[in-house]
N, C-alpha and C positions, 0 to 999 in steps of 0.2 A: 571180249574187248577188242577195240580197234588197236592193233599192235603192229609191229613189223611182221612181214610175211613169215620170217623164221619163228617168231614167238607164237603167232597164230597157229602155225603148223604144229609146233611142239604141243600146244594146248589141245589141238584136235587129236593128235596121236594119243595123248594121255586120256582124253575122253573115250576114244575107241577102245583102249586097253581096259578102262574101267567098266565100260558097257559089256565087253566080252568076258570079264571075270566076275561080274556081279554075283553076290552070294546071299541075297535076302537079308542083309544086315540093316537095311533101311529103305528109303524111297528108291524105286527102280528108275534109273535114267532111261528115257525112251529116245533120246537123241540130243542134238545140239542146236541151240539158237545162235546163229552167227550174226552178231550185232555189229555190222561193219565188216571190213573197212570201206564199204561202198556207200559212204554217207556224205553229208554236206559239212564243210568247214564252218559255215555260219552257225549251224545248229548242232555242233559237235557235242555239246553238253560236257560230260566228264571224260570224253574220248580224246585220244592224243592226235592233235591236228597233223603232225608231220607224217603220220602213218595212213592218212586218208587217201584213197585212190578212187577213180571213176569205176562204175560198174563194168565188169568184164566176165564173160562166160567162161573163158579158159582159166582165169584165176580161180573162179568158183569151182570149176571141175577139179582143179588141183587140190583145193581145200577139202572138197567132199571126199576125194580119194583118200586123203590123209586121215579123215575121220572114220574111214571104213563105210562110207556112204551113209553116215548117221545124221547128217544135217537135216533138220525138220523145218527150220524157219530161218529166213534171212531178212534182217532189217536193212533197208537200203533207201537212198535218195533217188527217186525216179528221174529227176531232172539231170542227174549225173550219168547220162548215157544208159538209162535203166531199161529201156524197152526190150532189148534182146534178152537180157538176163531174166526179166519178169516172164517173158514167154517161155524161156527154158525151164524156169522153176515150175511154172504152171504145168507144162508138159510132163514133168517128172514128179508131180504131186508133192512139191515142196512149197511151203507157205511163203509167199513174197509179201513182206509187211513194210509199209511206209513208216519211216521214223528217222530222226536226226536229218530232216529234210527241209529245204527251202523251196519246194515245188509250189507253183501257183495252184489255185483251185482247178483250173482246166488241165494242167499237167497231171495232178493227182487223180482227177476223174478219168483221164485217159489211161493212167496206170491201172485203175480198177477195171476198165474195159479190157485191158490187155492181160489181166490175171492177178493183180494185187488183191489179196483176200483179207487183209488185216491192217490195222494202224497200231504201231508200237507205242506203248505208254502214252495214250492219247492226251493231247494238249501240251505235253512236255516235249521239248526239243524238236519243234516243228513250226512252220509259218502259221501264225495265229489267225483267228477270224477277224476280218476288218470289213466294214461295209462297202468299200470300193475294191477290195480283193479278198475274197472269202478264204483264201489260203488252204492249207492242208486240213485244218480243223473243219472248215466249211465243207470240203469234199467228204470228210468222214461222216459228217452229219447228213449229207445228201445221199450217201451210198448205202442203199438198203441192203445190198448183198454182202458188204464187207463188215468184218468184226472190228471191235475196238477194245484194246487192252486198257484196263484201269488199275492204277496204283491207289487204292482207297485207304491210304494212311491218314487222310485229311490234311496232309502237308503238300503232296504233289497235286491234289485236287481239292478244291473247295466244295462244300456240300452242294452249292447251287450249280456248279459245273457238272457234278454227278447227276443231278436232277435233269439238267438240260440234255445231257447225253442220253439218259434213259427215255426222255420224252421223244427224242428224235430216233433212237435206235431200237427201243423195246428190249425186253428181257432176253430175247434169243440171240442177240448180236453183241452182247457184252461179255468180256472175259476178265475175270479177276486175276491179277498177277501181284507179286510182291516186289519184283525187281530187287530182290534181296542180295546183300553183299555179305562178306565174311563176318561182319559184326553182329549178325543176327544171333539172338540168345546171349549176347555178351554185354558187359557194362559199357558205359560211356568211355571214350578214350580215342586214341589214334590208331587207325587201321590203314589198309592200303587197297587201291583199286587200279590194277594194271600198272603197278609201279609208282602210282601217285599217292601221296599221303591223304587220307580221308579222316575227318574229325567228326566224331559222333557225340551229340549232346541232345538230351531231351527227345530222343527218337528221330533226330534229324542227322543225316549223313551228308557232309559237305566238303568240297575242296577248300583250300586255303582262301580262295577268292570268293567263297560263298556259294559256288555252283552246287546244286544238289547232285549227289553222286550215289544213285541207287537208294535203297532204303533198308531199314532193319525190321520191316513189317513182317509179322507172322500171318500166315494165310487165314487162320481162324479169326484173328482180330480184324483183318480186312473184310471178311465176310460179315462179321458183326456190324461193322461200320456201314456196309452196303444195305443190310437189312434195316438198320435203324434210320438211315437217311431216306431210303425209298419206301419204307413201309411194306416191303415184300414178304411173301411167305418164306419159310425156311427152305422149302423145296425149290422155289424159283431162284433164291439166293445161291443155294448150293450148285445149281446147274451152271452158274457162271464160273465155277472152279472145276467143273467135271465134264458135263455134256458138251457145253459150248467149245471149250478148247480142244476136246477130243475130236469133234467134228472138224474144226479148223485145221488141225494137224493130221487129218486123215487116219486117225487111229480109233475111230468110234466103233469099228467092227469088234474090237477087243477090249476097249477101255471106255470110261466115261459114264457108265451106268451099271447098275446091278441087274444082270440078266443071265439066265442059264447059257453056258457056252462061252461067256466072256471071262476075262481075267478077274479073279476075285480080289479086286482092289477097293477097299472102302475104309472109312473111318467111322467110329461110333462116337457121336457127339450128343450134347443136350441142347435144349432150346436156345442157350446162350453161346453156343459154339465152343464150349469146353470139350476137349478131346479126352476120351477114356480108353480108346483102343484104336490101333491102326493095323490094317491087314493088307499085305502086298502079295498078290497072286496066291491067296489062301494061307499065307504064313503070317502069324502075328509078330509084328516087329516092334510094337510098343503097347504096353498095357499099364494103366494107372493103378 
């Protein structure tokens, strides 16, 4: 979350400690997605406006050190002094992702040339497509080399928006995400996100003003939606949650596919994406 420097630092230290003491009780954390504070106030979404700051390499270095050098992805607004930070992230094999951004199409395309490799929760919290200014969405559709993250709960994205994205990007440049918050697996009610109250009803998580605030989507449900909307094979659908993000985050040497010598991370599912077993590095952590 975009928070005060002190709160972000505390969260990163907690993440570092959790990563360092992981003991195979569940999903293994491979790193941190720093979603801000280097974002646009105009497209802040459910982030806290008073904590937003321009992109800054030294501030990022401070955060990464606090995390034990575990930051794998940074969502940023390129138009907010982003060029130097994007270059630094590219040189250090950290994913620079455009999100919560008011960049023009030209600015976003420049960002991709400089090293932006991804667009965070595409369509959401970014300058939209317009016929006189193609915006960040237009840049994402034009950038063959960059990935796009999709929240396929059919709330954040309409079916036709998913189809358009697939037609422009193809199956190898799409990444299925959940953008999940603490309310996942829990009933409707009031929760919180970065100290803000979030109200969950009928699978929608919103702030009091109606702003979408993450989701309660389960990954297998999201994949089922993708398969049904696009008519893809189960293999091509699964790659959007495995192979594609692993390549984007520079961990495909160890994760993202089942191959001798890689970490034995996999789930046993049926054709409708019901989960029967989950294995993390060869250890069964869930069995139905």
